C-alpha positions as CSV (number, residue, x, y, z in Angstrom):
1,M,146.1,133.8,-137.8
2,E,144.3,130.8,-137.4
3,K,144.3,127.8,-139.8
4,I,140.7,126.5,-139.8
5,A,139.8,123.1,-142.0
6,E,136.2,121.9,-143.2
7,I,134.6,119.5,-140.8
8,K,131.7,117.4,-141.1
9,A,128.5,118.8,-138.9
10,H,126.8,116.9,-136.6
11,K,122.9,116.5,-137.5
12,L,119.8,114.8,-136.8
13,N,117.2,113.5,-139.4
14,G,114.6,116.5,-140.1
15,F,111.9,114.2,-140.5
16,L,112.7,112.1,-137.3
17,M,112.6,115.9,-135.1
18,L,109.4,116.6,-136.9
19,L,107.8,113.8,-135.5
20,V,109.1,114.9,-131.8
21,L,107.6,118.3,-132.6
22,F,104.3,116.6,-133.0
23,G,104.4,115.1,-130.1
24,L,105.2,117.5,-128.1
25,I,102.6,120.2,-129.8
26,F,99.8,117.3,-129.2
27,L,101.0,117.3,-125.1
28,E,100.7,121.1,-125.5
29,Y,97.5,120.9,-126.6
30,F,96.5,117.8,-124.1
31,L,98.4,120.3,-120.9
32,L,96.3,123.8,-122.1
33,K,93.0,121.4,-122.1
34,E,93.4,120.1,-118.7
35,M,94.4,124.0,-117.5
36,L,91.4,125.0,-118.5
37,F,89.4,122.7,-117.2
38,S,90.3,122.2,-113.7
39,R,92.0,125.8,-113.1
40,D,95.2,124.1,-112.4
41,P,98.0,127.1,-112.7
42,G,100.4,124.6,-111.6
43,L,100.2,123.1,-115.5
44,L,102.5,126.1,-116.1
45,W,105.7,124.6,-114.8
46,Y,105.1,121.9,-117.7
47,F,103.8,124.3,-120.4
48,I,106.1,127.3,-120.5
49,P,109.2,124.7,-121.0
50,I,107.7,122.3,-123.2
51,M,106.7,125.7,-125.5
52,I,110.3,127.0,-125.0
53,I,111.4,123.7,-126.5
54,I,109.0,123.8,-129.5
55,I,110.4,126.6,-130.3
56,L,113.9,125.7,-129.9
57,I,112.9,122.7,-132.0
58,L,111.4,124.7,-134.6
59,S,114.2,126.8,-135.5
60,G,116.5,124.1,-135.8
61,F,115.4,122.9,-138.8
62,I,117.6,123.4,-142.1
63,V,116.9,122.5,-145.5
64,V,120.4,122.2,-148.1
65,Q,119.7,121.8,-151.6
66,P,122.3,120.0,-154.0
67,N,125.6,121.3,-154.5
68,D,124.9,123.3,-151.7
69,S,126.2,123.8,-147.6
70,R,125.8,125.4,-144.4
71,V,128.9,126.5,-142.2
72,L,127.9,126.1,-138.7
73,I,129.2,128.4,-136.0
74,L,128.3,128.2,-132.1
75,F,129.0,131.2,-130.2
76,G,131.8,132.3,-132.2
77,N,133.1,128.7,-132.6
78,Y,133.1,126.8,-136.1
79,T,131.4,123.7,-135.3
80,G,131.1,121.7,-139.1
81,T,129.9,122.1,-142.1
82,V,126.8,120.4,-143.8
83,R,127.2,119.4,-147.3
84,T,124.6,116.3,-147.7
85,S,121.6,117.5,-149.1
86,G,117.9,116.8,-147.5
87,F,116.1,117.8,-144.5
88,W,117.9,118.4,-141.4
89,F,117.8,119.1,-137.3
90,I,120.8,121.0,-136.4
91,N,121.6,123.1,-133.1
92,P,119.4,125.6,-132.7
93,F,121.7,127.8,-131.1
94,T,124.0,128.1,-134.1
95,V,124.5,130.7,-137.0
96,R,124.1,129.7,-140.2
97,K,125.9,130.8,-143.1
98,K,125.2,129.6,-146.8
99,V,128.3,128.7,-148.7
100,S,127.3,127.5,-152.3
101,L,129.3,124.3,-153.8
102,R,128.2,125.0,-157.3
103,I,130.9,125.7,-160.3
104,R,131.2,129.9,-161.0
105,N,132.3,131.7,-163.9
106,F,134.5,135.1,-163.7
107,N,134.5,136.8,-166.6
108,S,137.1,139.5,-166.2
109,Q,137.1,143.0,-167.4
110,K,139.1,144.0,-170.2
111,I,142.7,144.8,-168.4
112,K,145.5,147.0,-170.3
113,V,148.6,145.7,-169.8
114,N,152.3,146.2,-171.0
115,D,153.6,142.8,-171.9
116,L,156.5,141.3,-172.1
117,H,158.1,143.4,-174.3
118,G,157.1,146.5,-173.2
119,N,153.9,146.8,-175.7
120,P,150.8,147.8,-174.0
121,I,147.9,145.2,-174.6
122,E,144.1,144.6,-173.8
123,I,143.5,141.4,-172.0
124,G,140.7,139.5,-170.6
125,A,140.2,136.3,-168.8
126,V,137.4,133.8,-168.1
127,V,138.0,131.6,-164.7
128,V,135.9,128.5,-163.7
129,W,136.1,127.6,-160.0
130,R,134.4,126.5,-156.9
131,V,134.6,126.5,-153.3
132,I,135.9,123.0,-152.3
133,D,136.8,124.1,-148.2
134,T,133.7,126.3,-146.7
135,A,135.5,126.5,-143.9
136,K,138.5,128.8,-145.6
137,A,136.0,130.4,-147.6
138,V,134.0,132.0,-144.6
139,F,136.6,132.0,-141.8
140,D,140.2,133.0,-143.7
141,V,139.1,135.6,-146.2
142,E,136.5,138.3,-145.4
143,N,134.5,137.7,-148.7
144,Y,135.6,135.2,-151.1
145,E,133.8,135.7,-154.2
146,Q,135.4,139.4,-154.2
147,F,138.7,137.8,-153.4
148,V,138.4,135.5,-156.5
149,D,137.8,138.8,-158.5
150,V,140.7,140.5,-156.5
151,Q,142.9,137.7,-157.3
152,S,141.9,136.7,-160.9
153,E,143.1,140.1,-162.4
154,T,146.2,140.6,-160.8
155,A,147.0,137.2,-162.2
156,I,145.7,137.9,-165.0
157,R,148.2,141.3,-165.1
158,Q,150.9,139.2,-164.0
159,L,150.7,136.6,-166.8
160,A,150.4,139.3,-169.3
161,S,153.9,140.8,-168.1
162,E,155.5,137.4,-168.4
163,Y,154.8,136.6,-171.8
164,P,155.3,138.4,-175.1
165,Y,152.1,139.4,-177.2
166,D,153.6,137.3,-180.1
167,V,156.8,135.7,-181.5
168,D,158.8,135.2,-184.6
169,Q,159.9,131.8,-183.6
170,E,156.7,129.5,-183.6
171,D,158.6,127.0,-180.7
172,K,158.8,130.0,-178.0
173,P,155.3,130.7,-176.0
174,S,153.0,134.2,-176.4
175,L,150.0,135.0,-175.6
176,R,148.7,134.7,-179.1
177,G,150.9,131.6,-180.3
178,T,150.7,128.7,-177.4
179,P,147.4,129.1,-175.9
180,Q,147.1,125.7,-174.0
181,E,150.6,126.6,-172.7
182,I,148.9,129.9,-171.4
183,A,145.5,128.4,-170.1
184,E,147.6,126.0,-167.7
185,S,150.2,128.8,-166.6
186,L,146.9,131.5,-165.6
187,K,145.4,128.3,-163.9
188,N,148.6,127.7,-161.8
189,M,148.9,131.1,-160.9
190,L,145.4,131.5,-159.9
191,Q,145.4,128.1,-157.8
192,V,148.5,129.4,-155.7
193,R,146.9,132.2,-155.2
194,L,143.2,131.0,-154.1
195,E,144.3,128.3,-152.4
196,V,143.6,130.1,-149.5
197,A,140.3,131.0,-149.5
198,G,139.6,127.0,-150.4
199,V,138.9,127.5,-153.7
200,E,139.7,125.3,-157.0
201,I,140.5,126.4,-160.1
202,I,138.6,123.8,-162.8
203,E,139.8,125.8,-165.9
204,A,141.3,129.7,-166.8
205,R,141.2,130.6,-170.4
206,I,141.8,134.0,-172.2
207,S,138.9,135.4,-173.8
208,H,140.0,138.9,-174.8
209,L,143.6,139.7,-176.5
210,A,144.6,142.8,-179.0
211,Y,147.3,145.3,-179.1
212,A,146.2,148.8,-177.4
213,P,144.3,150.9,-179.9
214,E,147.5,153.3,-180.2
215,I,149.7,150.7,-181.5
216,A,147.4,148.3,-183.0
217,Q,147.9,149.5,-186.5
218,A,151.4,149.7,-186.1
219,M,151.6,146.0,-185.2
220,L,148.7,145.1,-187.8
221,R,151.3,146.3,-190.5
222,R,154.3,144.6,-188.7
223,Q,152.4,141.4,-188.8
224,Q,151.5,142.1,-192.3
225,A,154.9,142.1,-193.4
226,Q,155.9,139.2,-191.2
227,A,153.2,137.3,-193.3
228,I,154.7,138.4,-196.8
229,I,157.9,137.6,-195.8
230,A,156.9,134.6,-194.6
231,A,155.0,133.2,-197.8
232,R,157.8,134.6,-200.0
233,T,160.5,132.5,-198.1
234,K,158.1,129.4,-198.7
235,I,157.7,130.1,-202.4
236,V,161.5,130.5,-202.9
237,E,162.2,127.4,-201.1
238,G,159.1,125.8,-203.4
239,A,160.7,127.1,-206.6
240,V,164.2,126.0,-205.9
241,G,163.3,122.5,-205.3
242,M,161.4,122.9,-208.6
243,V,164.2,123.9,-210.5
244,E,166.8,121.5,-209.0
245,M,163.9,118.7,-209.8
246,A,163.9,119.6,-213.6
247,L,167.1,120.0,-214.2
248,K,168.2,116.6,-212.5
249,A,165.1,114.8,-214.8
250,L,166.7,116.4,-218.1
251,S,170.2,115.2,-217.0
252,E,169.1,111.4,-216.2
253,Q,167.0,111.1,-218.7
254,N,169.1,112.6,-221.3
255,I,166.5,114.9,-223.1
256,V,169.1,117.6,-223.5
257,K,172.3,118.7,-223.0
258,L,172.6,121.7,-221.7
259,D,175.9,123.6,-220.7
260,E,176.7,126.2,-217.6
261,D,175.4,129.2,-219.4
262,K,172.3,127.3,-220.5
263,K,171.5,125.8,-217.2
264,A,171.9,130.0,-215.6
265,T,169.5,130.9,-218.3
266,M,166.8,127.9,-217.9
267,V,167.2,128.8,-214.1
268,N,166.2,132.6,-214.4
269,N,163.6,131.7,-216.6
270,L,162.1,128.8,-214.4
271,M,162.8,131.2,-210.7
272,V,161.0,134.2,-212.9
273,A,158.2,132.1,-213.8
274,L,157.7,130.4,-210.3
275,V,158.2,133.0,-208.4
276,S,156.9,136.5,-209.9
277,E,153.4,137.3,-208.6
278,T,151.8,138.0,-212.3
279,E,151.0,135.2,-214.4
280,A,154.4,134.4,-217.0
281,Q,153.9,135.4,-220.3
282,P,155.8,132.4,-222.4
283,V,158.2,133.6,-225.6
284,I,158.5,130.6,-228.3
285,N,162.1,130.3,-229.5
286,T,161.6,129.0,-233.1
287,G,165.6,129.3,-233.5
288,T,168.2,127.0,-231.6
289,L,169.4,127.0,-227.7
290,Y,172.6,129.7,-228.9
291,Q,170.1,132.5,-230.6
């Protein structure tokens, strides 16, 4: 395949050529007037060529808006791209293809795919992109907009299959747990795929992520169980620290001396009071510690 890179097209100031056009129109008016009065058909040898030149000049004017461009093709050859906004005159025989340089959004459909662990999930993404090489966008792919759509969905499927939906360890990447890392990975995948079309990926992020309906309830129960286990673990760790602190304070301040049996009883009571899901009811001991 022939590789084509964008080059700058030759152009002239449109207002300057507009003055030339007005001069030729005035000359045509003068020649027509002379033919009518002198009845000299020989003036047609000047009148007709100038008329053809006027028509060609009229077909050479273009208006380029900001963040817009025109790709010029002359007899099958790429001659350049006009990126500068304004009123210009170009070769009237060129074919002009409009290519927008504005930033665009591609919002993918919800795609059903299996993650790294084989769980069926639904995923969608938003891709922000723009054309940076108009020659590649026009000549290297059939339809660069459709190419972006297809390659974006392919990259999203590949991303979903390389990462798990969620993991137990917080330091491992996952689709739900590390959104920044996933977004950067998706952006890099898309940039590699779309470079051939002269497209730059500005941003790519997951816009929709969920388990497939057939396993959503089971996965929700598993997440709830994991959350309960994690919460109970934190509670137990905190209770052990508080009990240790209480025993250490009693020992250092000589408030009361406890033997091993009483320490075990105290630890048991404190753990029950701190870890219990219901409010503990205190029992007042009116006797000695050994009653």
